[in-house]
N, C-alpha and C positions, 0 to 999 in steps of 0.2 A: 504494500500500500504506500502510495506516494504521500509525502508530508507537504502540506501547503503552508507557506509562510510569506509574510510581507517584508520587502526590503527595498531600500533606496539604492539604486545603482549609482546615482550621483547626488550628492547632498544639495538641497535647495540653496544653502548658503554659498556653495561654490558657483552655482549657476548665476545667482544674483550678483555675486562679487565680480564674476567674469564679465557680465553684461554691463555693470556699472563702469567698468574700466573703459568701455567703448563710448561712454558719454563725454560731453565736452567740458570736463572739469576745469580747464584753464579759464573758462569764461565766467566761473563763479567770481562774484565781485564784492569786495569790501570797499565801500565808498566813503570811508571816514575821513581820510586826510585831505580830500579835495572838495569838501562841502563849501558852497558859496554863501555869501550874504550880500544884501543890497549895499552898494557903495553910494550911489546917487541916482535920481531920476529927474527928468525935466519934461514938462508939457510944452508942446510947440504948436504953432498954427492957431487958427481961430475956429470956433464952433459954427460960424456962419457959412463955412464951406464944408464940402465932403473931402476928407483927407485920407489918402491911401498910402500906407507905408511901403517903401520899395526896398531900401537897403541902408545899413549903417556900416561905415568903414573906418578903421584907424587911419590917421593922417601922418604925414612925414614929420610934423612938429610935435607928435605925441598926443594930439587931441583926436577928435572924431568928426565925421561929417555924416549927416543923415539926409536922405533924399526921399521926397514924397510926391505923389501926384495930387494936385489940389484943384477941385472943381467947384464952381458956384452951384448952389443947390437949385437955383431957378433956371440956370442954363447949363446943364451937365455936359454939353459938348464943347464947352470952352474950358481948356485945361491950362493950369500953370504948374511949372515944375518948381518945387520948393526945396531950397538948399538951406541947411542949418549947420553952421560950423560951431563946434563945441570945444571948450578946453578940456584937459584931462580931468578937471574937477567938476565938469558938468555945467559950466557957465556958458551962456551964449556969447560967442565971439562975434559972429555976424550972421545975418539971414538975408537971403536973396530969393525973390520970386521972379522967374523968367518965363515970359510968354513968347513963343516963337514969333518973331516979327513978320514973317512972310506968310503966315497962315491966313487963309480966307475964312470968312464967317462960316461957322458950322463945322470947321475942322478942329481936331484935337490931337495933342501930342500925349503919348503915354510912355513914361520911362520904365525900363525893365532891368537895367543894370547900370552901375557906375564904378569907375576906377579913378584913382589918383595917378597922374602921370609923373614922370621923373622931374619935370619942370615945376611941379607943385600945383598945376592946374588939375581939372577934373574933366573926364569924358563920360557922357551919358549915352547909352544905347537904348533904342526902343522903336516906336513907330508913330507915323502920322496917319490918322484915319480921316479921310476926306469925304467918305460916304459909307453907307452900310456895306457896300460890296468892295471897297477899295482901300488899301493901306500901303504905306511905303516905309521901308527901313529908314531909320532916322538916327543921326549922330549930332551931338551938341558938345561944344568945348567951352568951358569957362576957365578963367585964370584962378590963381590961388586965393583971390578975394571974392570970387563968385561973379566977376564981370564977364558978360557975354563976349566970346571971341569969334566963333563961327558955328555954322550948322550945315549939315549935308543931308540930302535925301537920295535914296537908291531905289530903283525899281527894275527887277529882272523878270517879273511875271505880271500879266495883265491884272490879276487880282491882288498883287502886292505881297509883301512879306514883312516880318518884324524881326529886329535884332534881339537875340536872346542873351548873348554873352559878348563882353568886350574885354580884350587883352592888349597890353602894350608889348611891342616887339623890341628886340635888341637894337634895331636901327631907329627907334623913336616913333615908328609907325604904329598901326593898329591891325589886329586880326580879329575878325568878327564872325559869329555864326548867326544865321537867320533861318527862320522857318517860313514856309509858304502858308498864307492864310486861307487859300481856297482849297476845299476838300473835294470839289466836284471835278474840275479840270486839273488833275494832280500835276505837280511839277516837283523836281528833286530839290532837296535842301541846298542852301547857298552858303559859301564861304567868301568873305571879302577881305582883301588886304589893302590898306590905305597908307598914305604917308602921314606925317605928323599933322598935316592940315586937313586930313579927312578926304583927300583926293584919291581916286581909284589908282591902285597899282595893278591888281588883278582881281577878277571875280570868277569863282569856280562854282558851277552848278552841277551837282552830282546826278547820277542816273535817275531817271524819272520812272518810278513805279510805286504802287501803294505801300505804305508802311515804312518807307525809308525815312530816317530821321538822324540829323546830326545835332547833338545837344551841346557840345563844347569842343573847343580846340585850344591847344597850347603849343608854344614854340619849343622845339627841342634844343638842348644846350649846344649841340653841334650844328644847328641850322635845320631848316625845314620844320614841319609841324606834325602833330599827332592829334587826330580828331576822334571822338567817341560818339557812338549812337547805335542805330539799328541799320542793318543792311541785309540784302538778299544773299543767302548762302547757296541755295539750290533753286534755279529758275523753274524746275519741274515740280516743286512742292507748293503750288498755289500761292506763291508770293509769301511764304513763311519767312519772317525776318528773324535775325539772331543778333546778339550783341557783337559789336565789331569795333576794332581799333584800326583806323585808317592812317597810313603814313603818307604825307604829302611833301614834295620837294619845295624848294624856296620859291618856285614860280606857281605853286598851288596845284600842281598836277599830282594825282593819286599815284604813288609809287608802290603801294602794297596794302593788302587788307588781311588782317588776321581776326580770328573769331575767339572771343574771350569768354571764359567761364564766368557764370554769375550764379545767383541763388534764386530759385523759384521764378525764373523768367524776368528778373529785374532789368529795367531799362537803364543803361548808362546815362547819367545826367550831368556829371561834372568830373573833370580831371585836373589834378594838381601835381606839380613836380615836387619830389621829395629830396631833401638836402643830401641824404646819403646815396642818392642815385635811384632812378626809376620813378614810378608814378603811383598815385593813389586815385582810385576811381570810386565815386559815390554813385550807386545805382538806386533805383526805387526800392530795393529790398535789402541792400547791404553795402559793405565796403570790399573792394578788391585791390590788393596791393600787388603791383607789377614791378619786375626788374626793368633795367634799361632796355632790354630786348623785347619787352612786352609779355614776358612769361609770368604767370600768376604765382606769387609767393604765398599768399594766404587769402582766404575769403572769410569775412565775418558777417553772417546774416543779422539783420536788425532784430529778428525774433530771438536771438541769443541774449538780448538785453533783458529778457524775462517778462516783458509787459504783455498782458492780454489785450491791451488797447493798441489799436493800429495807429502808429505815429508816422507822419509824413515829414521826414527830414529833408529840408529844402536847401540847406547850404552846409558846406564843410570848409573849415579853415585849419591850418596846421598850427598847433600850439608851440609855445616857446621851448618845451621839453621834447619836441619831436612827435608828440602824440597828435590826436585829431579831435577837434571839437565840432560836434554836429548841433545845429539848431533847427527846430521844427515845431510842429503843432500836432496834437493828437486829434483823432477824428470823432471823438465823442461829442455829444451835444453840449455838455459843460466842458468846453475845450480848455486845455492847458498848454502853456508854452513848455517846451522841452529843451534842455541843454544836456548833451551827453558827451562824456569824455571817453575816448578809446585810446589805448596805449599804442605805441609805435609797432607793437607785435600783433595788434588786432584784438586785444583783450578788453572787454568792457570794464572801465575803471569806475565810473559813477554816472548817475543821471540826476539832474536837479530840476525841480519845478518851481520857477519864481512865483511869488504870491502876486498874481495879477487878477484883479476882480472881474475884468471883462475886456474883450477887445474884438474888433471887427476883422481886421486883416493883420497878418504878421509879415514884416519884411525880412530880408536876409540879415542874420546876425553874424557875429564874428568873435573869435577868441581875442583876448587882449594880452598885452606884453607882461602884465603882472600876474598872469595865470588865471585870470577871470574871464568874463565874457560880456558882450554888450549886445542888446536887443533893441529893435525898433518895431512899433506896432501902432495901429489905429485904435483909439479908444472906442467905447460903445457908441454906436450910431455914427462912426467916423467923424466925431466932433473934433478930435485933436490927434496930432502925432505925439507919441510918447517914446522917449528913449530911456532905457533902464540899464545901468552899469552895475555889474556884479563883480565882487572880488573874492579871493579865497578867504574863508572865515578867519577873523582875527582872534576868535576864541579857540583855545586848544580843543580840538575835536576828539571825541571818543571814537570807538569802533562799534559797529553794529553787525551782528551775525546770528545765524541760527545754530541749533545744537548739532547740526551735521552739515557737511559739504555736499552730501548726496543722500537720497532716500530711495528705499525700495518698499513696495507695498503690494499686497495681493488684491485682486479684484474683489470689491465688496467690503474690504476692511477700511478702517479709519485709523490714522496715525496722528498722534498729538505732537506738534513741534513746539519748541521753546525758543523764543526770540530773546536775545540778550544784548544789552548795551553796556559797554565799558566806558565810563566817563573819562574826562581828561586827567582825573586824579587816580585812575586805575580801579575805581570801584565798579563792580558789575551789578547791573539792575536787570530784573526780569521785565521785559518790554512786550511780552506776548499779547497782552490785552490792548496795548496802545498802538501796536504796529498795524500797518495795512498790508493786505495780501492779495495776490492775483496769480492766476495760472495761465501759461502760454497756450495750453490746450485742455480746456475744462472738460472736453469729451473723453479725455484719457484720465486726468486726475484733477479733481476740484479741490479748492481750499476755501474754508469759511473765514469769517471775521475774527475767529479765535485761533487761527493758524492750524486747524485740523484738516489734514489731507485725506481725501477719500479716493480709493482706486475705482475707476469707472470701467475701463476696458484696457486690454493689454496694449502697451506702447510706452512712449516717453513724453514727458512734458517738462517745463521749467517753471518753478515757482519763484515769485518775487516777493520779498518782504521789504517794506519801507518804514523808516522811523527817523524823525528829525531831519528829513530831507536826504537821508542816506539809504541806499538800496543794497540788498544782498540777494543773489540769485543762486539757486541750487537745482540740479537735475533730479527728476523723479522717474523711477522705473516701475511700471505697473505690470505684474505678471499674473498669469492664470493660477487658480488654486492648485496646490500640490495634489497630484494623483499618484497613489502608490502603485508600484509595479509588482504584479503578482508573479511569483516564481514557483516552479515545480521542482 
């Protein structure tokens, strides 16, 4: 007679331990040492107008410049560009409102980007809309005091286009990317090279087919340019586009195309040169670090930041320490501004949510030289432009963390976590009840307001705990219940 007995061929502990090793542990983040606090803020413009924030940039003299689109409420098609120059302490240095002198009645200028040039002046890129069906790429130059110098209009397509990004080149000229505004009679995206006065040097229109898009372009150290966007990889696949890196020579001719890896089909939106060589690309879903040859070194999806909320990061700047600062807005109804720091190796360092009671639109923000950040946004009902400067906290920060760097749980079970805060004096406090929690995939693992994790179905998720503006993320593995193996 055979004896029946129950035995485990492999221990559950071994399975879970092995699977946890495959999770992205390096992205667990202790956000204590880089927490921010308000340095200063300033309200600009007047409530008699509709004010839309565009961008704030650090200036060569250590201050800042904000740009906004300003429209009268009774005649919304008449637009003024509003420049506000601020000192590094947040005091207004000068303000200029410029209305394009050559516009006909009913036309409007909309700014979309601004840079400071090496001569101390500023160049604005955007578009002029002369009718519901027609727009033209637009460039404006002002000097270091905001005085009008020149403006240019470009038209390469009957329905017009708009400048998305402006860059200064080594020869003092400009390189620009533009998108076509007409979605019916499609035309390829456009790259412009101008001299320092905005006059054409060359214009390159890329292949015309649905879905192609060039989001940004940057000059290579050795000359020529690199552009990022979407292009057609296989003409036989119904115009399916893929993320692409286009190399152009000094005359704007495409010299090569490579296809770059991304996460979840993210669209490349911005490219910046990295001091140690190579490039960093911001896509709609993450960051992609490339070497000088365009090969991917690492990819960090935004979902690794642990938030269940969908955040639209709209701009990236390189921080003083070589890391990256992302600014953006979440998509919830009660929207928040987001500032996220990512290390030079692609690890999530911290995420900070400024205390802003309400805003209509958020412009592009920036990292600052003191390790902080600066933001610009339109207040409720677009009544004012507001600029908010944040600095690293002057108070000795503590550290916030959970009782484990990673968790495993069986479907249907609930696991109690403990949130801990070590203050600047080294004293540890239980912060479980005060912390806020979220799950990146609540269909796999949910977490309630008391930090209790419940396994829903097999898979992985990332939980995020936030306390005193500091976030901590940890991976969670959910496994099926143990089933014993019957042996004979």
